[in-house]
Residue frames as qw, qx, qy, qz and C-alpha x, y, z in Angstrom:
[[0.242, -0.857, 0.272, -0.364, 178.44, 182.98, 60.83],
 [0.839, 0.022, -0.450, 0.304, 181.55, 181.42, 62.36],
 [0.473, -0.876, 0.079, -0.043, 182.63, 182.31, 65.90],
 [0.327, 0.688, -0.596, 0.252, 186.29, 182.69, 66.73],
 [0.684, -0.065, -0.672, 0.276, 188.11, 180.24, 68.96],
 [0.126, 0.113, -0.477, 0.862, 188.33, 182.98, 71.60],
 [0.528, -0.198, -0.042, -0.825, 184.56, 183.51, 71.54],
 [0.823, -0.147, -0.510, -0.203, 183.86, 179.81, 71.97],
 [0.542, 0.037, -0.632, 0.553, 186.39, 179.61, 74.77],
 [0.139, -0.214, 0.299, -0.920, 184.74, 182.55, 76.55],
 [0.723, -0.223, -0.209, -0.620, 181.33, 180.84, 76.48],
 [0.811, -0.083, -0.568, 0.113, 182.79, 177.61, 77.84],
 [0.341, 0.148, -0.521, 0.768, 184.70, 179.53, 80.50],
 [0.373, -0.273, 0.117, -0.879, 181.57, 181.42, 81.56],
 [0.821, -0.206, -0.366, -0.388, 179.59, 178.21, 81.87],
 [0.717, -0.027, -0.590, 0.370, 182.24, 176.54, 83.99],
 [0.084, 0.225, -0.402, 0.884, 182.39, 179.59, 86.26],
 [0.608, -0.288, -0.074, -0.736, 178.63, 179.46, 86.81],
 [0.873, -0.145, -0.455, -0.094, 178.89, 175.77, 87.69],
 [0.539, 0.161, -0.569, 0.600, 181.90, 176.17, 89.98],
 [0.063, -0.154, 0.397, -0.903, 180.07, 178.72, 92.11],
 [0.106, 0.309, 0.894, -0.308, 176.88, 176.69, 92.41],
 [0.318, 0.385, 0.052, -0.865, 174.80, 178.93, 90.14],
 [0.759, 0.240, -0.359, -0.486, 173.93, 176.09, 87.73],
 [0.604, -0.279, 0.740, -0.093, 174.00, 172.31, 88.02],
 [0.500, 0.184, 0.795, 0.290, 172.70, 169.79, 85.47],
 [0.284, 0.773, 0.525, 0.215, 170.62, 172.61, 83.99],
 [0.144, -0.856, 0.013, 0.496, 171.56, 176.07, 82.81],
 [0.670, 0.397, 0.335, 0.531, 173.07, 177.76, 79.77],
 [0.158, -0.771, 0.010, 0.617, 174.75, 181.00, 78.77],
 [0.623, 0.559, 0.397, 0.378, 175.34, 182.91, 75.55],
 [0.229, -0.550, 0.097, 0.798, 177.03, 185.89, 73.97],
 [0.538, 0.784, 0.182, -0.250, 175.92, 188.06, 71.07],
 [0.680, -0.015, 0.428, 0.595, 178.06, 187.68, 67.95],
 [0.087, 0.056, 0.328, 0.939, 176.48, 190.33, 65.72],
 [0.423, 0.040, 0.076, -0.902, 173.09, 191.86, 64.95],
 [0.773, 0.073, -0.307, -0.551, 171.67, 188.56, 63.79],
 [0.823, 0.039, -0.563, 0.064, 173.42, 185.78, 65.73],
 [0.425, -0.711, 0.451, -0.332, 174.48, 184.66, 69.18],
 [0.523, 0.300, -0.789, 0.117, 176.67, 181.85, 70.50],
 [0.740, -0.477, 0.116, -0.459, 175.24, 179.50, 73.14],
 [0.290, -0.505, 0.798, -0.156, 176.92, 176.97, 75.41],
 [0.325, 0.092, -0.910, -0.241, 176.89, 173.23, 74.63],
 [0.723, -0.314, -0.172, -0.590, 173.72, 171.33, 75.55],
 [0.751, -0.109, -0.600, 0.252, 175.21, 169.58, 78.57],
 [0.545, -0.781, -0.215, 0.217, 175.85, 170.40, 82.25],
 [0.262, 0.927, -0.177, 0.203, 178.06, 173.48, 82.17],
 [0.477, -0.718, 0.506, -0.029, 180.48, 172.13, 84.73],
 [0.805, -0.035, 0.564, 0.179, 181.18, 169.20, 82.40],
 [0.579, 0.814, 0.016, -0.041, 181.88, 171.28, 79.30],
 [0.751, -0.269, 0.308, 0.518, 185.30, 170.42, 77.91],
 [0.067, -0.611, 0.312, 0.725, 187.54, 172.48, 75.64],
 [0.091, -0.045, 0.819, 0.565, 186.64, 170.28, 72.67],
 [0.201, 0.588, 0.765, -0.168, 182.87, 170.75, 73.12],
 [0.159, 0.267, 0.389, 0.867, 181.50, 172.99, 70.39],
 [0.198, 0.437, 0.415, -0.773, 179.15, 175.86, 71.13],
 [0.351, 0.522, 0.729, 0.270, 176.23, 176.56, 68.78],
 [0.004, 0.082, -0.153, -0.985, 175.54, 179.62, 66.66],
 [0.165, 0.586, 0.775, -0.171, 171.85, 180.58, 66.87],
 [0.103, 0.323, 0.346, 0.875, 170.23, 183.02, 64.42],
 [0.187, 0.196, 0.443, -0.854, 167.79, 185.58, 65.76],
 [0.661, 0.282, -0.084, -0.690, 165.42, 184.69, 62.94],
 [0.671, 0.213, -0.667, -0.243, 164.24, 181.20, 62.09],
 [0.893, -0.378, -0.192, -0.153, 164.02, 178.00, 64.15],
 [0.487, -0.708, 0.511, 0.003, 166.52, 176.89, 66.74],
 [0.438, 0.502, -0.729, -0.157, 169.31, 174.77, 65.24],
 [0.899, -0.141, -0.403, -0.100, 169.27, 171.04, 65.89],
 [0.717, -0.043, -0.494, 0.490, 170.72, 170.08, 69.25],
 [0.038, 0.336, -0.267, 0.903, 170.10, 173.46, 70.90],
 [0.086, -0.322, -0.826, 0.455, 168.12, 173.36, 74.15],
 [0.000, -0.688, -0.649, -0.324, 164.51, 174.54, 73.95],
 [0.289, -0.857, -0.305, 0.299, 164.84, 177.26, 76.58],
 [0.444, -0.158, 0.244, 0.848, 167.52, 178.98, 74.49],
 [0.081, 0.697, 0.540, 0.465, 164.48, 180.68, 72.98],
 [0.354, -0.858, -0.261, 0.264, 164.67, 182.96, 76.03],
 [0.466, -0.401, 0.260, 0.744, 168.09, 184.23, 74.96],
 [0.291, 0.309, 0.597, 0.681, 166.88, 184.79, 71.42],
 [0.083, -0.823, -0.514, -0.226, 163.86, 186.84, 72.47],
 [0.405, -0.796, -0.081, 0.442, 165.93, 189.03, 74.80],
 [0.432, -0.216, 0.415, 0.771, 168.54, 189.70, 72.09],
 [0.194, 0.547, 0.631, 0.515, 165.77, 190.56, 69.63],
 [0.192, -0.892, -0.397, -0.101, 164.30, 193.18, 71.94],
 [0.406, -0.885, 0.098, 0.206, 167.44, 194.65, 73.50],
 [0.717, 0.618, -0.160, 0.279, 170.29, 195.53, 71.16],
 [0.074, -0.808, 0.465, -0.354, 172.40, 196.70, 74.12],
 [0.836, -0.365, 0.383, -0.147, 172.49, 193.19, 75.60],
 [0.408, 0.627, -0.653, -0.116, 175.64, 191.26, 74.79],
 [0.269, 0.168, -0.932, 0.177, 175.27, 188.27, 77.12],
 [0.727, -0.325, -0.062, -0.602, 172.53, 186.20, 78.76],
 [0.143, 0.223, -0.927, 0.265, 172.76, 183.58, 81.51],
 [0.762, -0.308, -0.274, -0.499, 170.05, 181.11, 82.50],
 [0.213, 0.346, -0.788, 0.462, 170.79, 179.82, 85.97],
 [0.698, -0.454, -0.515, -0.204, 169.46, 177.96, 89.00],
 [0.134, 0.428, -0.561, 0.696, 170.85, 179.79, 92.08],
 [0.344, -0.269, -0.871, 0.223, 169.74, 178.16, 95.33],
 [0.041, -0.423, -0.519, 0.742, 168.45, 181.14, 97.31],
 [0.295, 0.178, -0.304, -0.888, 166.94, 182.79, 94.26],
 [0.414, -0.147, -0.834, -0.334, 165.06, 179.52, 93.75],
 [0.232, -0.360, -0.785, 0.448, 163.87, 179.46, 97.36],
 [0.120, 0.374, 0.215, -0.894, 162.55, 183.02, 97.23],
 [0.313, 0.114, -0.543, -0.771, 160.98, 182.43, 93.84],
 [0.277, -0.269, -0.918, -0.090, 158.91, 179.51, 95.10],
 [0.121, -0.573, -0.606, 0.538, 157.31, 181.98, 97.53],
 [0.281, 0.801, 0.393, 0.353, 156.76, 184.50, 94.69],
 [0.328, -0.894, 0.043, 0.302, 159.45, 186.75, 96.17],
 [0.696, 0.517, -0.071, 0.493, 162.39, 188.49, 94.53],
 [0.583, -0.347, -0.275, 0.681, 165.27, 190.17, 96.41],
 [0.030, 0.980, 0.191, 0.049, 164.96, 193.85, 97.22],
 [0.501, 0.614, -0.248, 0.557, 167.83, 196.32, 97.00],
 [0.670, -0.733, -0.113, 0.032, 169.09, 195.94, 100.55],
 [0.597, -0.577, 0.314, 0.462, 172.84, 196.09, 99.85],
 [0.007, -0.628, 0.449, 0.635, 175.39, 196.95, 97.17],
 [0.120, -0.052, 0.896, 0.425, 174.92, 193.94, 94.93],
 [0.214, 0.580, 0.772, -0.148, 171.15, 194.21, 95.21],
 [0.096, 0.678, 0.031, -0.728, 171.38, 197.77, 93.89],
 [0.024, -0.236, 0.710, 0.663, 171.97, 196.45, 90.35],
 [0.100, -0.348, -0.883, -0.298, 168.41, 195.11, 90.32],
 [0.054, 0.343, 0.485, -0.802, 166.65, 197.99, 92.12],
 [0.501, -0.503, 0.375, -0.596, 163.99, 198.18, 93.20],
 [0.605, -0.188, 0.767, -0.101, 163.85, 194.39, 92.68],
 [0.026, 0.124, -0.827, -0.548, 163.80, 191.95, 89.76],
 [0.688, 0.020, -0.126, -0.714, 160.43, 191.14, 88.20],
 [0.478, -0.111, 0.850, -0.189, 158.90, 187.71, 88.85],
 [0.479, 0.116, -0.667, -0.559, 157.90, 185.32, 86.07],
 [0.544, -0.156, 0.576, -0.590, 155.00, 183.67, 87.87],
 [0.906, 0.231, -0.153, -0.320, 154.97, 180.33, 86.08],
 [0.579, -0.531, 0.617, 0.043, 156.95, 177.25, 87.21],
 [0.893, 0.334, 0.300, 0.021, 156.82, 175.52, 83.82],
 [0.544, -0.204, 0.457, 0.674, 159.76, 175.14, 81.45],
 [0.342, 0.746, 0.000, -0.572, 159.75, 177.71, 78.65],
 [0.461, -0.108, 0.770, 0.427, 159.88, 175.69, 75.46],
 [0.404, 0.687, 0.570, 0.201, 157.66, 177.66, 73.13],
 [0.319, 0.329, 0.142, 0.877, 158.27, 180.86, 71.24],
 [0.303, -0.730, -0.325, -0.519, 155.19, 182.40, 72.83],
 [0.709, -0.642, -0.219, 0.193, 156.37, 181.74, 76.40],
 [0.648, -0.117, 0.023, 0.752, 159.87, 183.00, 75.69],
 [0.138, 0.513, 0.249, 0.810, 158.53, 186.17, 74.07],
 [0.467, -0.778, -0.299, -0.296, 156.27, 186.84, 77.05],
 [0.735, -0.507, -0.128, 0.432, 159.18, 186.45, 79.48],
 [0.498, 0.126, 0.138, 0.847, 161.37, 188.76, 77.39],
 [0.113, -0.691, -0.297, -0.650, 158.57, 191.33, 77.43],
 [0.618, -0.743, -0.252, -0.053, 158.29, 191.06, 81.20],
 [0.707, -0.292, -0.067, 0.641, 162.00, 191.43, 81.93],
 [0.157, 0.976, 0.148, 0.010, 161.86, 194.65, 79.91],
 [0.354, 0.791, -0.345, 0.361, 164.97, 196.73, 80.58],
 [0.685, -0.655, 0.282, -0.151, 165.79, 194.95, 83.87],
 [0.145, 0.627, -0.765, -0.006, 169.07, 193.14, 84.43],
 [0.039, 0.066, -0.989, 0.126, 167.37, 190.00, 85.77],
 [0.695, -0.207, -0.157, -0.670, 164.11, 188.18, 86.12],
 [0.258, -0.203, 0.888, -0.321, 163.31, 185.53, 88.73],
 [0.580, -0.034, -0.623, -0.524, 161.28, 182.54, 87.56],
 [0.686, -0.388, 0.307, -0.534, 158.93, 180.98, 90.14],
 [0.857, -0.209, 0.465, -0.078, 160.50, 177.71, 91.24],
 [0.848, 0.433, 0.219, 0.213, 162.66, 177.72, 88.12],
 [0.662, -0.109, 0.109, 0.733, 165.77, 179.86, 88.66],
 [0.015, 0.850, 0.067, -0.523, 166.55, 183.11, 86.91],
 [0.657, 0.520, 0.253, 0.484, 167.78, 184.86, 83.79],
 [0.273, -0.749, 0.024, 0.603, 170.28, 187.71, 83.73],
 [0.595, 0.684, 0.251, 0.340, 171.08, 190.03, 80.83],
 [0.430, -0.700, 0.089, 0.563, 174.23, 192.13, 80.63],
 [0.320, 0.851, -0.237, -0.343, 176.17, 194.29, 78.23],
 [0.367, 0.511, -0.772, -0.090, 178.53, 191.33, 77.81],
 [0.828, -0.157, -0.532, -0.076, 178.57, 187.66, 78.74],
 [0.434, 0.102, -0.589, 0.674, 181.03, 188.49, 81.51],
 [0.248, -0.211, 0.242, -0.914, 178.55, 190.98, 82.92],
 [0.764, -0.202, -0.320, -0.523, 175.67, 188.50, 82.74],
 [0.746, -0.069, -0.613, 0.253, 177.72, 185.99, 84.75],
 [0.198, 0.131, -0.469, 0.851, 178.72, 188.63, 87.31],
 [0.469, -0.235, -0.006, -0.851, 175.07, 189.69, 87.63],
 [0.791, -0.195, -0.541, -0.210, 174.08, 186.08, 88.30],
 [0.549, -0.069, -0.605, 0.572, 176.43, 186.01, 91.30],
 [0.076, -0.152, 0.232, -0.958, 175.13, 189.42, 92.45],
 [0.626, -0.261, -0.309, -0.667, 171.53, 188.21, 92.16],
 [0.762, -0.222, -0.602, 0.086, 172.20, 185.15, 94.31],
 [0.365, -0.022, -0.499, 0.786, 173.93, 187.31, 96.93],
 [0.313, -0.212, 0.012, -0.926, 170.98, 189.70, 96.94],
 [0.754, -0.266, -0.461, -0.386, 168.73, 186.68, 97.48],
 [0.620, -0.092, -0.631, 0.457, 170.96, 185.53, 100.35],
 [0.063, 0.072, -0.344, 0.934, 170.63, 188.91, 102.08],
 [0.540, -0.224, -0.213, -0.783, 166.87, 188.98, 101.48],
 [0.768, -0.202, -0.600, -0.100, 166.49, 185.45, 102.83],
 [0.518, -0.094, -0.586, 0.615, 168.59, 186.11, 105.92],
 [0.117, -0.164, 0.172, -0.964, 166.92, 189.45, 106.64],
 [0.670, -0.261, -0.312, -0.621, 163.52, 187.81, 106.52],
 [0.749, -0.158, -0.625, 0.153, 164.71, 184.91, 108.69],
 [0.355, -0.047, -0.481, 0.800, 165.92, 187.45, 111.25],
 [0.050, -0.742, -0.622, 0.246, 162.56, 189.22, 111.24],
 [0.171, -0.500, 0.088, 0.845, 163.87, 192.24, 109.36],
 [0.368, 0.440, 0.706, 0.416, 161.60, 191.92, 106.32],
 [0.050, 0.892, 0.372, 0.250, 159.95, 195.26, 106.96],
 [0.400, -0.893, 0.016, 0.206, 162.34, 196.93, 109.38],
 [0.694, -0.181, 0.331, 0.613, 165.53, 196.33, 107.41],
 [0.066, 0.687, -0.155, -0.707, 166.87, 199.16, 105.31],
 [0.677, 0.501, 0.483, 0.239, 166.06, 199.26, 101.62],
 [0.363, -0.164, 0.241, 0.885, 168.22, 201.42, 99.35],
 [0.332, 0.716, 0.233, -0.569, 166.46, 204.48, 98.02],
 [0.731, 0.633, 0.230, 0.112, 166.29, 204.99, 94.29],
 [0.190, 0.927, -0.304, 0.114, 169.09, 207.56, 94.46],
 [0.507, -0.594, 0.625, -0.021, 171.25, 205.30, 96.64],
 [0.832, 0.137, 0.530, 0.087, 170.77, 202.32, 94.33],
 [0.601, 0.790, 0.060, 0.105, 171.50, 204.34, 91.20],
 [0.007, -0.883, 0.460, -0.096, 174.75, 205.66, 92.67],
 [0.602, -0.439, 0.666, -0.046, 175.83, 202.26, 94.01],
 [0.848, 0.291, 0.442, 0.034, 175.09, 200.22, 90.87],
 [0.226, 0.867, -0.357, -0.262, 178.28, 201.32, 89.13],
 [0.957, 0.181, 0.024, 0.226, 180.81, 199.45, 87.01],
 [0.225, 0.866, -0.329, 0.302, 183.51, 202.09, 87.60],
 [0.357, -0.665, 0.616, -0.225, 186.69, 200.99, 89.34],
 [0.372, 0.283, -0.869, -0.162, 186.88, 197.63, 87.52],
 [0.616, -0.136, 0.504, -0.590, 183.91, 196.34, 89.53],
 [0.909, 0.273, -0.010, -0.314, 182.84, 193.90, 86.82],
 [0.601, 0.565, -0.557, 0.097, 186.37, 192.91, 85.86],
 [0.098, -0.456, 0.766, -0.442, 187.40, 192.04, 89.41],
 [0.738, -0.029, 0.487, -0.467, 184.37, 189.84, 90.02],
 [0.855, 0.442, -0.195, -0.190, 184.85, 188.13, 86.64],
 [0.349, 0.572, -0.705, 0.233, 188.47, 187.42, 87.58],
 [0.402, -0.292, 0.711, -0.498, 187.32, 185.94, 90.89],
 [0.838, 0.167, 0.277, -0.439, 184.63, 183.76, 89.30],
 [0.854, 0.485, -0.180, -0.048, 186.96, 182.40, 86.60],
 [0.152, -0.795, 0.582, -0.072, 190.20, 182.16, 88.60],
 [0.593, -0.274, 0.756, -0.030, 190.21, 178.35, 88.68],
 [0.805, 0.524, 0.147, -0.236, 189.44, 177.84, 85.01],
 [0.785, -0.059, 0.353, 0.506, 193.10, 177.73, 84.10],
 [0.356, 0.387, 0.304, 0.795, 192.72, 180.89, 82.01],
 [0.165, -0.714, -0.469, 0.493, 191.85, 183.71, 84.45]]
């Protein structure tokens, strides 16, 4: 399986966008599905340092990880195996998501961006790195059909219909965590409004170029918006 130059460029662009907006640092990775049996993952280096000449890696859904691919890429593989509708996965370390996760909290659907994870993302209650097939499979089972999962003291994973969507969802998740954190700091943890199921379902729309506009914002400084 050989990815196109455009596909590799998209993965590099997505990684740099995550880094530029503080959603990853030295650690983090992102990927896009290529076909039913393969996906393309970012280079094994800090995403903000990925250059145009850095090659991405093709990973098969069956068999061992290729040499040089980071161990936690198993998470991507297990999600793609279980969810054929997923076209992109991002593994990130957003600051406020991390803070809430250390307290075993995940953001509730308090505002528009939080609606995409209503009623709230599940929590993976284990601070260890996921470097075994068994751990990755268990996390993929727990995320289920959700768009994100928060990992206790270890960041988050988002899954979208495309890589662009997974990156956009990462930004949304961090903003939902910001609102949750600030509401709790202001003493509104219980008194603040939470979107109802019907409100969240109506608000969590991609109509009106919602995804496209946020993707353009996140990638505007990449040189290829």
